[in-house]
N, C-alpha and C positions, 0 to 999 in steps of 0.2 A: 566910453566905458572903461578902457584900459587905464586911463588917467586916474579915475576914481579908485579902481582896484589897487593900483600901484601906490597912490598916496595913502590909502587906508592901511595897506600892508606895512609900509615903512613907518607910519605912525605907531602901529602895533609893535613892530620890532624895537623901536626906540623907547617904548613904554616900559620894557623889562617885565611886563605883566604876562605870565604864562597863558592865562585865559584868552587875552586879546590876541596874542601871537598865534596860538593854536587855531583860533577862529578864522584866520585868513589863509590857512594852508590846507591842501588836500591831505588825506591820511598818508598817501605815498609820495608826498612832495620830496623834491631833491634840491640841493643847493650846491653848485659846483663853483669853486673859486680857484685861482691859480695855485698849483702845487707849490709848497714852500712859502706861501704868502706870510707876511709878518704877523697878521692877526691869528692865523691858525697856529703858527709856531709859538707865539707868545702865550696863547691860551691853551696850548697842548691839545688842540682839536684837529680834526681832519679837514682837508680842503674839499671833501665831497661828503656832505651830510645827506643821509637818506632817511626819510620818514618824518612825519609831523613832530613826533616826540623828540627826535635828535635836534631838529632845527629849533624847536621851542626851547629845549634845554640850553642850547647855545646862546640864544638871545636873552633868556631869562637869567642865566647863571654865569656863563663864560664872558659874554660881551660886556656886562657891567663891571667885571673885575678889571678890564682894560680901559674901557671908556666910562670913567667914573661919573662924569657930570657934563652938563651943557652939550649934550649930543644934539646935533642939528644936521639934517639932510636938506640941502638946497638943490632943488631940481632946476636944471638948465634947459631941459627938453624932455617931454614924454610923448611917445608916438606909439600907435598901435591900434588894435581892434579888439574884438571880444575873445580872441584866441591867443594873441601874442602882444607883447609890449616891449618897448625899449625905453630906458630911462637914463639920461645923463645927469650925474649929480656930484656934488661935493659934500663929503662928510667932514664935519668939524666936531671936535669934542675936547674935553680936558681929560688927559690920561690919569690913571691912578696915582702916578708920581707927581702930578700937578703940571706937567708939560702939555703944550697944545698939540693937537693932531689935526691935520688938514690934508685931505687927499681926494683926488678925483676918481670917479668910478663910472662904469657903464654897466648897466644891468639889462640882460635880455630875459624876459619873463614869459612863461607859458601859463595859460589859465585853463582851468576846467571848472565848469559850473560856477563861475564868478570867484573862484579861489585860486591862489597861487599854487601851481603844480610843479613848476621847475624854474630855477633861477640860475643863469650863467653869469657870473660876476667877472668883470674885467677891471683891473686897477693898475695904477703905477706902483708895481711891487717894490721897486728900488726905493721910491720915496717912502712907502710904508715901512720898510726896514729902517730907513734913516730916522723916521719919526719914533719908532718903537725901540730901536736898538742903537741908534746913533751912527750907524754906518750901513752901507749897502753890502749885500752878500757878494763875495767874489765869484765870478763865473769865468771859466776858461774861454778864451777867444775861439770862435768857431772858424773853420776854414782850413784850407790846405796849408801844410807847413813846408 
């Protein structure tokens, strides 16, 4: 069951169609991605979207401004049950400037009544920054001095 919910949801997200996107989400859905991730920075959106309307607006308006065409999600594994699912995937697309995008993701999803209720997104954030901005963000080294 989780496989079908996940595949239908990602087809809806890639469609840019607000009606299709909204139809796969609970009213109080949440999408959490890494803070400072390249997609949120480049699109001027938050890394923690709350509510069906906010998530729908992101995928129908902000997402297509970055990922202009040939958006494809290739699933490498989908696991779960009727309450939770995990999807390993690669997102490829052509960016608005014509350059290619290719990054790996892991999505942890929670479902309610067959709809997506919460998504926790994990990605190679440094690679995302390189793809969108040409370089990785500089981070201070952690540890004792």
